[in-house]
C-alpha positions as CSV (number, residue, x, y, z in Angstrom):
1,M,-55.6,3.0,-71.6
2,A,-56.7,5.8,-69.2
3,S,-53.1,6.9,-68.8
4,E,-52.6,7.0,-72.5
5,R,-55.7,9.2,-72.9
6,K,-54.4,11.5,-70.2
7,A,-51.0,11.8,-71.9
8,T,-52.6,12.5,-75.2
9,G,-54.6,15.3,-73.8
10,L,-51.8,17.0,-71.8
11,P,-50.6,19.3,-74.6
12,E,-54.2,20.6,-74.9
13,Q,-54.2,21.1,-71.1
14,I,-50.9,23.1,-71.3
15,Y,-52.2,25.1,-74.3
16,T,-55.4,26.0,-72.4
17,D,-53.5,26.9,-69.2
18,I,-51.1,29.2,-70.9
19,L,-53.9,30.7,-73.0
20,N,-55.9,31.4,-69.9
21,R,-53.0,33.1,-68.2
22,I,-52.6,35.3,-71.3
23,L,-56.3,36.2,-71.3
24,E,-56.1,37.0,-67.6
25,G,-53.2,39.3,-68.1
26,E,-50.6,37.2,-66.2
27,Y,-48.6,37.1,-69.4
28,K,-49.0,40.3,-71.3
29,E,-48.1,41.1,-75.0
30,G,-44.3,41.1,-75.2
31,D,-43.8,39.1,-72.0
32,R,-41.5,36.1,-72.2
33,L,-43.1,32.8,-71.2
34,P,-41.3,30.4,-68.7
35,T,-38.7,28.2,-70.3
36,E,-39.7,24.8,-71.7
37,H,-37.9,23.2,-68.7
38,A,-39.8,25.3,-66.2
39,L,-43.1,24.5,-67.9
40,A,-42.3,20.8,-68.0
41,E,-41.6,20.9,-64.3
42,R,-44.9,22.8,-63.6
43,F,-47.0,20.3,-65.5
44,E,-44.9,17.3,-64.5
45,T,-44.3,16.3,-68.1
46,S,-41.6,16.1,-70.8
47,R,-40.3,19.0,-72.8
48,P,-41.5,17.5,-76.1
49,T,-45.1,17.6,-74.6
50,V,-44.6,21.3,-73.7
51,R,-43.2,22.0,-77.2
52,E,-46.3,20.5,-78.8
53,A,-48.5,22.9,-76.8
54,L,-46.3,25.9,-77.6
55,A,-46.3,24.9,-81.3
56,R,-50.1,25.1,-81.3
57,L,-50.0,28.5,-79.7
58,R,-47.5,29.6,-82.3
59,A,-49.7,28.3,-85.1
60,D,-52.6,30.3,-83.6
61,G,-50.4,33.4,-83.7
62,I,-50.6,33.9,-80.0
63,V,-46.9,33.4,-79.2
64,V,-43.7,33.7,-81.2
65,T,-40.4,31.9,-80.6
66,R,-37.1,33.4,-81.5
67,H,-33.7,31.7,-81.2
68,G,-31.9,33.0,-78.2
69,S,-34.9,35.0,-77.0
70,G,-37.3,32.2,-75.9
71,T,-41.1,32.3,-76.4
72,T,-43.0,35.6,-76.0
73,V,-46.6,36.6,-76.2
74,A,-47.5,38.1,-79.6
75,R,-51.2,38.9,-79.1
76,R,-54.0,38.5,-76.6
77,P,-57.3,37.2,-77.9
78,D,-60.5,38.9,-76.7
79,P,-60.9,37.7,-73.1
80,D,-64.7,37.5,-73.5
81,V,-64.2,34.4,-75.8
82,R,-64.3,32.3,-72.6
83,R,-67.9,33.3,-72.0
84,F,-69.1,31.7,-75.2
85,A,-66.7,28.9,-76.3
86,P,-64.3,26.5,-74.8
87,L,-60.7,27.7,-75.2
88,E,-59.7,24.4,-76.8
89,T,-61.9,25.2,-79.8
90,L,-60.1,28.4,-80.7
91,S,-57.5,26.7,-82.9
92,D,-60.3,25.2,-85.0
93,I,-62.1,28.5,-85.2
94,R,-59.0,30.2,-86.5
95,R,-58.3,27.5,-89.1
96,C,-62.0,27.9,-90.2
97,Y,-61.4,31.6,-90.7
98,E,-58.2,31.0,-92.7
99,F,-60.1,28.6,-95.0
100,R,-63.0,30.9,-95.4
101,V,-60.8,33.9,-96.3
102,V,-59.5,32.0,-99.3
103,T,-62.7,30.3,-100.3
104,E,-65.3,33.0,-99.8
105,A,-63.1,35.7,-101.3
106,G,-63.1,33.6,-104.5
107,A,-66.8,33.0,-104.3
108,A,-67.5,36.8,-103.9
109,A,-65.3,37.6,-106.9
110,L,-67.2,35.0,-109.0
111,A,-70.5,36.2,-107.7
112,A,-69.7,39.7,-109.0
113,Q,-69.2,38.3,-112.4
114,Q,-72.0,35.7,-112.5
115,A,-74.8,37.1,-110.3
116,E,-78.2,37.5,-111.8
117,P,-80.6,40.1,-110.4
118,E,-82.4,37.5,-108.3
119,D,-79.1,36.5,-106.7
120,I,-78.3,40.1,-105.8
121,E,-81.9,40.5,-104.4
122,A,-81.2,37.4,-102.2
123,I,-78.0,38.9,-100.8
124,Q,-79.9,42.2,-100.2
125,Q,-82.7,40.4,-98.4
126,A,-80.1,38.6,-96.2
127,W,-78.4,41.9,-95.4
128,D,-81.8,43.4,-94.5
129,D,-82.5,40.5,-92.1
130,L,-79.1,41.1,-90.5
131,E,-80.0,44.8,-90.2
132,R,-83.1,43.9,-88.2
133,V,-81.0,41.7,-86.0
134,V,-78.8,44.6,-85.1
135,Q,-81.7,46.9,-84.5
136,T,-83.3,44.3,-82.1
137,Q,-79.9,43.5,-80.4
138,G,-80.1,39.9,-81.5
139,I,-77.4,37.4,-82.2
140,G,-78.3,36.4,-85.8
141,A,-75.6,33.7,-86.5
142,K,-78.0,31.8,-88.8
143,D,-78.9,35.1,-90.6
144,D,-75.2,35.8,-91.0
145,F,-74.6,32.4,-92.5
146,T,-77.6,33.0,-94.9
147,F,-75.8,36.1,-96.1
148,H,-72.6,34.3,-96.8
149,L,-74.4,31.4,-98.4
150,A,-76.3,33.8,-100.7
151,V,-73.0,35.1,-101.9
152,A,-71.8,31.6,-102.6
153,R,-75.0,30.8,-104.5
154,A,-74.6,34.0,-106.5
155,S,-71.3,32.6,-107.8
156,R,-73.4,30.1,-109.8
157,N,-70.7,27.5,-108.9
158,Q,-72.1,24.5,-107.0
159,F,-68.7,23.7,-105.4
160,F,-68.7,26.9,-103.4
161,I,-72.3,26.2,-102.3
162,T,-71.4,22.6,-101.4
163,V,-68.4,23.6,-99.3
164,M,-70.3,26.2,-97.4
165,S,-73.1,23.8,-96.7
166,F,-70.7,21.0,-95.6
167,I,-69.0,23.2,-93.0
168,E,-72.1,25.1,-92.0
169,E,-71.9,23.8,-88.4
170,Q,-68.3,25.1,-87.9
171,I,-69.1,28.4,-89.6
172,V,-72.3,29.0,-87.6
173,F,-70.4,28.2,-84.4
174,S,-67.7,30.8,-85.1
175,M,-70.3,33.3,-86.2
176,N,-72.2,32.8,-83.0
177,L,-69.1,33.4,-81.0
178,S,-68.1,36.5,-83.1
179,R,-71.6,38.0,-82.9
180,N,-71.9,37.3,-79.2
181,L,-68.6,39.2,-78.7
182,S,-69.9,42.1,-80.8
183,L,-73.1,42.2,-78.7
184,V,-71.2,42.6,-75.5
185,K,-69.0,45.4,-76.9
186,T,-70.6,48.5,-78.5
187,I,-73.3,49.2,-81.1
188,E,-70.5,50.8,-83.2
189,R,-68.8,47.4,-83.5
190,Q,-72.1,45.8,-84.7
191,R,-72.4,48.6,-87.2
192,M,-68.9,48.0,-88.4
193,V,-69.7,44.4,-89.2
194,Q,-72.8,45.4,-91.1
195,A,-70.8,48.0,-93.1
196,E,-68.4,45.2,-94.0
197,H,-71.3,43.0,-95.3
198,L,-72.7,46.0,-97.2
199,A,-69.3,46.5,-98.9
200,V,-69.5,43.0,-100.2
201,L,-73.0,43.4,-101.4
202,E,-72.3,46.7,-103.2
203,A,-69.2,45.4,-104.9
204,I,-71.2,42.4,-106.2
205,R,-74.0,44.8,-107.3
206,R,-71.4,46.8,-109.3
207,H,-70.1,43.6,-110.8
208,D,-66.7,44.5,-109.4
209,A,-64.9,41.1,-108.9
210,A,-61.7,42.5,-107.4
211,G,-63.6,44.8,-105.1
212,A,-65.9,41.9,-104.0
213,A,-63.0,39.6,-103.2
214,D,-61.2,42.4,-101.3
215,A,-64.4,43.3,-99.3
216,M,-65.0,39.7,-98.4
217,R,-61.4,39.1,-97.5
218,R,-61.2,42.2,-95.3
219,H,-64.5,41.3,-93.6
220,L,-63.3,37.8,-92.6
221,E,-59.8,38.9,-91.6
222,N,-61.4,41.7,-89.5
223,A,-63.7,39.2,-87.9
224,R,-60.7,36.9,-87.1
225,D,-58.7,39.8,-85.7
226,R,-61.5,41.1,-83.6
227,M,-61.6,37.7,-81.9
228,F,-57.9,36.8,-81.8
229,G,-56.2,40.2,-81.8
230,S,-54.4,41.8,-84.7
């Protein structure tokens, strides 16, 4: 049973090892990774196990495989992610962003159409709270979630609210990572995030559905790209 568990976790170990080497700069963007055969020998495993790890790296957009050219590094995630989250969680975080881009852009568009004055006031209050977080150099993951939840509530559609509440733990985890990364960068990066939030708020205030959807989509895609590389 122990050997089965070990075998099951080997693709994840290979994934983490290769990702660590990319973060450390051993494999740079555009570099070709060792062949499947070489990696199988390094990890003393089979090529199908190596393929599983490489497939996960491809799904995360970190490597690309081209026939006849092997597997090369496509992008390097922010090396600081290791300070705040286990590397094996990155795939789930990326998938969470992908889901949120689709869901929250729709919620923002509907919010622009359906929001009552009190809904817009709630989004404004959440933005103001985030502004205080930036001024005091805090993290504010929960405040960030409150902003996004306020947008979902402004849609006046309980399904958006339910979905956001159901995956709150995953969203707050990714927000905590993202905001920690911003905190160790520059104040300009934190201001950029706030400006993205403000663009969502202002589009909803104008009752501009297309603009609200676009602003939310760009905000979430930018957050993903700041973490994973564009």
